[in-house]
Wavefront OBJ file of the C-alpha trace (Angstrom):
o trace
v -6.161 15.993 -15.010
v -3.972 17.004 -12.126
v -5.274 17.737 -8.653
v -4.081 18.618 -5.170
v -5.687 16.901 -2.200
v -5.290 18.564 1.203
v -5.702 16.072 4.035
v -6.237 16.241 7.782
v -5.296 13.156 9.780
v -5.646 11.955 13.368
v -2.954 10.430 15.547
v -4.108 6.953 14.441
v -2.757 7.739 10.938
v 0.834 7.064 12.079
v 2.656 4.824 9.611
v -0.032 4.943 6.925
v 1.800 7.274 4.512
v 2.868 4.194 2.538
v -0.806 3.318 2.020
v -1.377 6.762 0.507
v 1.545 6.225 -1.872
v 0.015 2.915 -3.000
v -3.181 4.584 -4.265
v -3.088 4.522 -8.072
v -2.745 8.109 -9.316
v -0.849 9.501 -6.301
v 2.384 11.139 -7.484
v 3.784 12.911 -4.402
v 2.920 13.304 -0.735
v 4.134 16.206 1.391
v 3.855 16.237 5.188
v 3.069 19.773 6.363
v 2.952 21.855 9.505
v -0.168 23.783 10.407
v -3.829 22.860 10.106
v -3.306 20.706 6.973
v -1.261 17.549 7.566
v -0.687 16.259 4.024
v -0.618 17.731 0.541
v -1.044 15.039 -2.093
v -0.376 15.583 -5.810
v -2.416 13.257 -8.022
v -3.057 12.600 -11.693
v -6.480 11.285 -12.716
v -7.867 10.302 -16.106
v -11.346 11.714 -15.387
v -13.548 13.178 -12.681
v -14.696 9.644 -11.823
v -11.077 8.537 -11.463
v -10.373 11.528 -9.206
v -13.377 10.550 -7.066
v -11.938 7.006 -6.792
v -8.578 8.396 -5.620
v -10.227 10.607 -2.991
v -12.448 7.746 -1.803
v -9.455 5.407 -1.441
v -7.563 8.033 0.559
v -10.583 8.583 2.814
v -10.678 4.838 3.559
v -7.147 4.880 5.041
v -7.138 4.618 8.827
v -6.605 8.000 10.463
v -7.654 10.171 7.514
v -10.225 12.602 8.892
v -11.025 14.833 5.915
v -9.928 15.876 2.445
v -10.208 19.067 0.398
v -9.593 18.577 -3.323
v -8.476 21.237 -5.813
v -8.234 20.647 -9.567
v -5.126 22.205 -11.111
v -6.038 24.662 -13.891
v -2.484 25.404 -14.958
v 1.083 24.809 -13.827
v 3.675 27.579 -13.826
v 7.326 26.711 -13.222
v 10.504 28.700 -13.037
l 1 2 3 4 5 6 7 8 9 10 11 12 13 14 15 16 17 18 19 20 21 22 23 24 25 26 27 28 29 30 31 32 33 34 35 36 37 38 39 40 41 42 43 44 45 46 47 48 49 50 51 52 53 54 55 56 57 58 59 60 61 62 63 64 65 66 67 68 69 70 71 72 73 74 75 76 77
């Protein structure tokens, strides 16, 4: 399954983007402007695996909150 994790971070997160990329299942990380700081694309083998990914991200210093969305379909041009 594919999912998108929206993340809010604090100023203490600085330099921890590499830790996010080391989480097994993380495919891409986008830094954003606005009220969401990171958009993370992940691939998980199950709901339990997705929970593991989210939990590992939440353990990274400076991560304040996450909001996870499961991808139902992908449409490309």
